[in-house]
KESENU-565768 format. One record per residue (C-alpha): residue number from 1; residue in three letters; chain; x, y, z. Coordinates in nm, 2 decimals. Last residue first. Example, Ala and Ser with C-alpha at 12.3 -4.5 7.8 and 13.67 -1.06 7.14 Angstrom:
KESENU-565768
resi,resn,chain,east,north,up
2,SER,A,1.37,-0.11,0.71
1,ALA,A,1.23,-0.45,0.78
This chain:
KESENU-565768
resi,resn,chain,east,north,up
222,UNK,A,8.78,15.62,15.49
221,UNK,A,8.88,15.93,15.29
220,UNK,A,9.20,16.13,15.32
219,UNK,A,9.35,16.44,15.16
218,UNK,A,9.72,16.48,15.10
217,UNK,A,9.94,16.78,14.98
216,UNK,A,10.23,16.78,14.74
215,UNK,A,10.44,17.09,14.74
214,UNK,A,10.60,17.38,14.54
213,UNK,A,10.41,17.64,14.73
212,UNK,A,10.64,17.67,15.04
211,UNK,A,10.95,17.70,14.83
210,UNK,A,10.78,17.98,14.62
209,UNK,A,10.70,18.17,14.95
208,UNK,A,11.05,18.17,15.07
207,UNK,A,11.19,18.26,14.74
206,UNK,A,10.98,18.55,14.69
205,UNK,A,10.64,18.67,14.54
204,UNK,A,10.41,18.64,14.85
203,UNK,A,10.08,18.46,14.81
202,UNK,A,10.18,18.18,15.06
201,UNK,A,9.98,17.85,15.07
200,UNK,A,9.93,17.88,14.69
199,UNK,A,9.63,17.73,14.53
198,UNK,A,9.61,17.82,14.15
197,UNK,A,9.98,17.74,14.07
196,UNK,A,9.92,17.40,13.93
195,UNK,A,9.62,17.25,14.09
194,UNK,A,9.69,16.90,14.00
193,UNK,A,9.51,16.58,14.12
192,UNK,A,9.62,16.23,14.20
191,UNK,A,9.46,15.91,14.34
190,UNK,A,9.62,15.64,14.57
189,UNK,A,9.40,15.35,14.69
188,UNK,A,9.41,15.16,14.36
187,UNK,A,9.79,15.20,14.35
186,UNK,A,9.81,14.97,14.64
185,UNK,A,10.07,15.06,14.90
184,UNK,A,10.38,14.84,14.91
183,UNK,A,10.66,15.09,14.98
182,UNK,A,10.72,15.12,14.59
181,UNK,A,10.35,15.21,14.57
180,UNK,A,10.41,15.50,14.81
179,UNK,A,10.70,15.62,14.59
178,UNK,A,10.50,15.59,14.27
177,UNK,A,10.21,15.80,14.42
176,UNK,A,10.46,16.08,14.53
175,UNK,A,10.60,16.09,14.18
174,UNK,A,10.24,16.10,14.04
173,UNK,A,10.16,16.40,14.26
172,UNK,A,10.46,16.58,14.13
171,UNK,A,10.39,16.50,13.78
170,UNK,A,10.03,16.64,13.81
169,UNK,A,10.17,16.96,13.95
168,UNK,A,10.42,16.99,13.65
167,UNK,A,10.13,16.94,13.41
166,UNK,A,9.92,17.20,13.57
165,UNK,A,10.23,17.42,13.60
164,UNK,A,10.29,17.43,13.23
163,UNK,A,9.93,17.51,13.15
162,UNK,A,9.92,17.80,13.41
161,UNK,A,10.24,17.95,13.25
160,UNK,A,10.55,17.98,13.45
159,UNK,A,10.63,18.11,13.79
158,UNK,A,10.35,18.12,14.06
157,UNK,A,10.48,17.82,14.26
156,UNK,A,10.36,17.48,14.20
155,UNK,A,10.10,17.22,14.35
154,UNK,A,10.03,16.85,14.33
153,UNK,A,9.74,16.70,14.52
152,UNK,A,9.75,16.34,14.64
151,UNK,A,9.40,16.20,14.72
150,UNK,A,9.43,15.91,14.97
149,UNK,A,9.20,15.61,15.04
148,UNK,A,9.21,15.44,15.38
147,UNK,A,9.07,15.08,15.39
146,UNK,A,9.41,14.92,15.43
145,UNK,A,9.50,15.10,15.76
144,UNK,A,9.83,14.94,15.87
143,UNK,A,9.98,14.96,15.52
142,UNK,A,9.85,15.33,15.50
141,UNK,A,10.02,15.42,15.82
140,UNK,A,10.36,15.26,15.70
139,UNK,A,10.34,15.44,15.37
138,UNK,A,10.27,15.77,15.53
137,UNK,A,10.57,15.73,15.76
136,UNK,A,10.80,15.64,15.46
135,UNK,A,10.65,15.95,15.29
134,UNK,A,10.76,16.17,15.57
133,UNK,A,11.12,16.03,15.58
132,UNK,A,11.14,16.04,15.20
131,UNK,A,11.06,16.41,15.19
130,UNK,A,11.39,16.53,15.31
129,UNK,A,11.57,16.32,15.05
128,UNK,A,11.38,16.49,14.77
127,UNK,A,11.13,16.31,14.55
126,UNK,A,11.18,16.44,14.20
125,UNK,A,10.91,16.65,14.04
124,UNK,A,11.13,16.94,13.94
123,UNK,A,11.09,17.30,13.81
122,UNK,A,11.22,17.45,14.14
121,UNK,A,11.29,17.19,14.41
120,UNK,A,11.01,17.00,14.57
119,UNK,A,10.81,16.99,14.89
118,UNK,A,10.62,16.73,15.10
117,UNK,A,10.32,16.83,15.30
116,UNK,A,10.26,16.64,15.62
115,UNK,A,10.04,16.33,15.65
114,UNK,A,10.18,16.18,15.96
113,UNK,A,10.10,16.44,16.23
112,UNK,A,9.76,16.51,16.10
111,UNK,A,9.69,16.13,16.08
110,UNK,A,9.76,16.08,16.44
109,UNK,A,9.53,16.37,16.55
108,UNK,A,9.26,16.20,16.35
107,UNK,A,9.05,16.23,16.04
106,UNK,A,8.96,16.60,16.04
105,UNK,A,9.34,16.68,16.08
104,UNK,A,9.42,16.47,15.77
103,UNK,A,9.21,16.72,15.56
102,UNK,A,8.92,16.54,15.40
101,UNK,A,8.82,16.34,15.10
100,UNK,A,8.45,16.27,15.09
99,UNK,A,8.43,15.99,14.84
98,UNK,A,8.30,15.99,14.48
97,UNK,A,8.61,15.80,14.36
96,UNK,A,8.90,15.97,14.16
95,UNK,A,8.91,15.79,13.83
94,UNK,A,9.20,15.55,13.82
93,UNK,A,9.56,15.60,13.74
92,UNK,A,9.78,15.35,13.54
91,UNK,A,10.13,15.30,13.69
90,UNK,A,10.40,15.47,13.49
89,UNK,A,10.75,15.33,13.52
88,UNK,A,10.99,15.47,13.78
87,UNK,A,11.18,15.15,13.80
86,UNK,A,11.09,15.11,14.17
85,UNK,A,10.73,15.19,14.09
84,UNK,A,10.72,14.93,13.81
83,UNK,A,10.86,14.65,14.05
82,UNK,A,10.61,14.76,14.32
81,UNK,A,10.32,14.73,14.08
80,UNK,A,10.43,14.39,13.95
79,UNK,A,10.48,14.27,14.32
78,UNK,A,10.11,14.36,14.38
77,UNK,A,10.05,14.66,14.59
76,UNK,A,9.87,14.63,14.93
75,UNK,A,9.53,14.74,15.04
74,UNK,A,9.40,14.39,15.10
73,UNK,A,9.68,14.13,15.02
72,UNK,A,9.83,14.08,14.67
71,UNK,A,9.90,13.81,14.44
70,UNK,A,10.07,13.79,14.10
69,UNK,A,9.98,13.49,13.90
68,UNK,A,10.04,13.67,13.58
67,UNK,A,9.68,13.63,13.44
66,UNK,A,9.51,13.61,13.77
65,UNK,A,9.63,13.96,13.86
64,UNK,A,9.54,14.03,14.22
63,UNK,A,9.37,13.76,14.44
62,UNK,A,9.43,13.40,14.56
61,UNK,A,9.66,13.26,14.29
60,UNK,A,9.87,12.98,14.45
59,UNK,A,9.62,12.71,14.39
58,UNK,A,9.60,12.75,14.02
57,UNK,A,9.99,12.73,14.00
56,UNK,A,9.98,12.37,14.12
55,UNK,A,10.20,12.32,14.41
54,UNK,A,10.53,12.12,14.36
53,UNK,A,10.64,11.87,14.63
52,UNK,A,10.76,11.61,14.37
51,UNK,A,10.58,11.34,14.56
50,UNK,A,10.26,11.41,14.37
49,UNK,A,10.43,11.40,14.03
48,UNK,A,10.62,11.08,14.12
47,UNK,A,10.30,10.90,14.24
46,UNK,A,10.12,11.00,13.92
45,UNK,A,10.40,10.84,13.70
44,UNK,A,10.39,10.52,13.91
43,UNK,A,10.02,10.49,13.85
42,UNK,A,10.07,10.53,13.48
41,UNK,A,10.32,10.25,13.48
40,UNK,A,10.11,10.00,13.67
39,UNK,A,9.81,10.07,13.43
38,UNK,A,10.03,9.99,13.14
37,UNK,A,10.15,9.66,13.31
36,UNK,A,9.80,9.57,13.40
35,UNK,A,9.68,9.62,13.04
34,UNK,A,9.96,9.39,12.91
33,UNK,A,9.88,9.13,13.18
32,UNK,A,9.51,9.12,13.08
31,UNK,A,9.60,9.08,12.71
30,UNK,A,9.84,8.79,12.80
29,UNK,A,9.57,8.62,13.00
28,UNK,A,9.33,8.64,12.72
27,UNK,A,9.58,8.49,12.46
26,UNK,A,9.65,8.22,12.70
25,UNK,A,9.28,8.13,12.71
24,UNK,A,9.23,8.17,12.35
23,UNK,A,9.50,7.90,12.27
22,UNK,A,9.67,7.92,11.94
21,UNK,A,9.87,8.24,11.97
20,UNK,A,9.95,8.21,12.32
19,UNK,A,10.05,7.84,12.29
18,UNK,A,10.23,7.87,11.96
17,UNK,A,10.58,7.91,12.10
16,UNK,A,10.57,7.95,12.48
15,UNK,A,10.79,8.27,12.47
14,UNK,A,10.49,8.48,12.45
13,UNK,A,10.40,8.35,12.80
12,UNK,A,10.75,8.43,12.92
11,UNK,A,10.74,8.78,12.78
10,UNK,A,10.41,8.83,12.97
9,UNK,A,10.56,8.70,13.28
8,UNK,A,10.87,8.93,13.26
7,UNK,A,10.63,9.23,13.20
6,UNK,A,10.43,9.15,13.50
5,UNK,A,10.74,9.12,13.71
4,UNK,A,10.87,9.46,13.60
3,UNK,A,10.53,9.63,13.66
2,UNK,A,10.53,9.49,14.01
1,UNK,A,10.88,9.63,14.07
């Protein structure tokens, strides 16, 4: 409204033929009115921007990936990591930290009950339906204990070459890692290792023993 009246007054003064052009006083007044109109317009634009209710992107980014604006809480996966895990995409692994990873039973009785081995079908690294309940419990525990680091160890039965089973064991560990990331656990807390067929829990050569040996185990570090 103010801007509109200023413009009308300016037009009126210009309409006084010869006066604004010949009288320096009028010319100065016109110049001031034009500047005032421009400043009024700029102020109006700022007010519209501030009242739009939009928060600047820079104030949203707290932690996580500053390039994409993805945020994460302590010990939790970013939305980008979760999306990759759900799609089954690779999530970069990190070097295993120099920590004292222990059996869950050496951490607490609760951890021993939660971090049970999960098993796999022959020549497969797909997460089985009977493993999901165990992994869901592990994920819940890790989200409640954001300082806990986990080493996931992949194992195989005795059939096949050592080289093949080392790769298969790594894929089993990575599958478990992806599943836990999909539950919201930060990938930075989840480390993997493969022992192939080198560390069987049962040395017998039969189906029962092989089923026990196709597994992923967990070691914990606080």
